[in-house]
N, C-alpha and C positions, 0 to 999 in steps of 0.2 A: 766266492766270485773272483774271477781272474781280473788282474789289472789290465786296463785298456792300454794300448800303445802310447797315446799322448801322455798318460800319467807316468808311465815308465820312462818316457822320453825326458821328463824333467829331472830325473836322477842321473842321467848320462852327462859326462863332461862336455860342456859346450865351449867352442872356441870361435873367435871372430878373426877372419882373415882379412887384412886391409887390402882393398882393391879400389880402383877408380869406379866412378858411378856407372859408366857405360859397360865396364866389365861385370859389375854386379848385376846389371840388368840382363846381360847376356847369360850369366850363370843362372839367374832365376828362371829364365826361359828354357835354357838348354838342359840343365841338371835337375832342377826342381824348384817350385815356388815356395815350398814349405820351409819356413825358417824357425828354428835351426834345422838344417838339412841333415837327416840321418845318413851317415856315410857307412857303406859296407866295405869291408877290407878287400873284396875281390873286384872292385871297380877301379878305373884309372885314378880317380880322385882319392879313393880310399887307400890305394897303394902309395900314392905320393904322400899323403898325410901319415900313413904308417911308417914311412921311412924317416919322417921328420920328428915324430914324437919321441920324448925321452922318458925313461922310467923315473917316477917321482921317488926320492929317497924316503925311507920308512919314517912315517909320522911327521913328515915335514909338509906343511901346507903352504902353498904359494898362492897369493891372490892373483886372480885372472886379470890381466891388464887389457883394458879396452883400447882398441886402435882409434886414432883420430880419423874423421871423415867416414866415408862409406865402407861397409864391411860385409862380407858374406859369412854367415854363421853356419857352423856345422857341428854335429855331435859324433862322437866316436862310439863304437860298440861297447857293451858293458865289459867285455874282456879287457878293454884298454882303459878302464876307469881310473887306474892308478898312474896313468901317463899324463904328461903335460906337453904343451906346445909353447916353446919359447917365443918371445916377440921376433927374434931374428928368423926363426924357422917359419913363423907365420908370414913374415915379409917375403921370404923366398917362395912360399907357396903362392902368395899373391902375385909375384912376378911370373910364376908358372901359369897362373890363370890368365895373365895378360898375354903371354905367348900363345896360349890356347885360343884366346879371342882373336889374335892377329892371324893365326893359321886358318881359322874358320872364315874370317873376313876375306882373306886372299883366295881361298878355294871357292867361296861364294861368288866373288867378283870375277874370277877366271871363268867360271861356268856361265855366268850371265853375259860376259863379254863375248864368249864363243857363240852365244845365241843371238845377241842383239847389237854388239859392237858399241854399246853405250856405257861408259865407265861410271858417269855420274848417276845414271838411273840405277845401275847395279848397287851403288853405295846407298842410294835412297831406299831401295827395296830391302837391303840388309838392315838398315835402321828400322824400317817399318816392321819387318819380320820379328825382330827382337825387341820391339818397343823401346828403342833407344831414343831418349829425348835429345833434340838438337842442342840444348844447352849443356848436356853432359859431354857430347862428342860431336863436333861440327864436321861437315863433309870434308873440309880441307885437311883436318887431322887424319881422317880415315883414308883420304886420297893419298896422303903422304905415306901411310903404311903400305899401300899397294904400290905406289911409285918406287919406294925404296926396295921392295921385293923385286919389282920388274927390272930395275936398274942392276940389282945384284945378279939376277939370272942372266941378263944380257952380257954383263961383264964376264961371268964364268963361261958362257958359251961363245965368247969372242965376237958377239954381234954388236957390242956397245959402240965401237968406233964406226961401224957401218951406219948406225942410225943417228949417233950424236957427234961423230968426229968432224974434223975440219973439212973433209971432202964431201960432206953431206949435201951441200947445194948442188955440186956437180952431179952427184948420184941422183938426186931428185930430177934435175933437168934432163939427164940421160933417160930416166924412166918416162918423163913427159914426152920426149921426142920419139922414143920407141913405141909408145902406145898411141 
């Protein structure tokens, strides 16, 4: 009789990536709820992990270090069973997961604002979609991520002074008179 996948999964190397609680919740919803998550080398997550693993020296066993706080667990394919993920590499992968979360948040909010013009409702819907607990990530923190992105884009496009500069009051009064 063949081994079933969950039994074979226990022999695979398991790594814990330290992430914040709201990023872990996002990853569980977006990538997969099965923990540890089996990573395939041809996916985005798999390629990032593949770049960060290091070959374990012959006959040297290193204890797996558990990260503090919340973590997203994943397993590597059996072809990589002699590879290890250092704590520094795991931390860098966690930072990449954070950036992935922020990009998804920004794209979701931009799309929702285009449809409804309501930024707070967009943030609430994002949290509801990914089951993010308000105690893990409050709306002000998520709003700051979007605000920082918006300010950066406005600065690069040369529109920051137009909206936030010293002549803003005159600009708004001109529009009020003209309309």
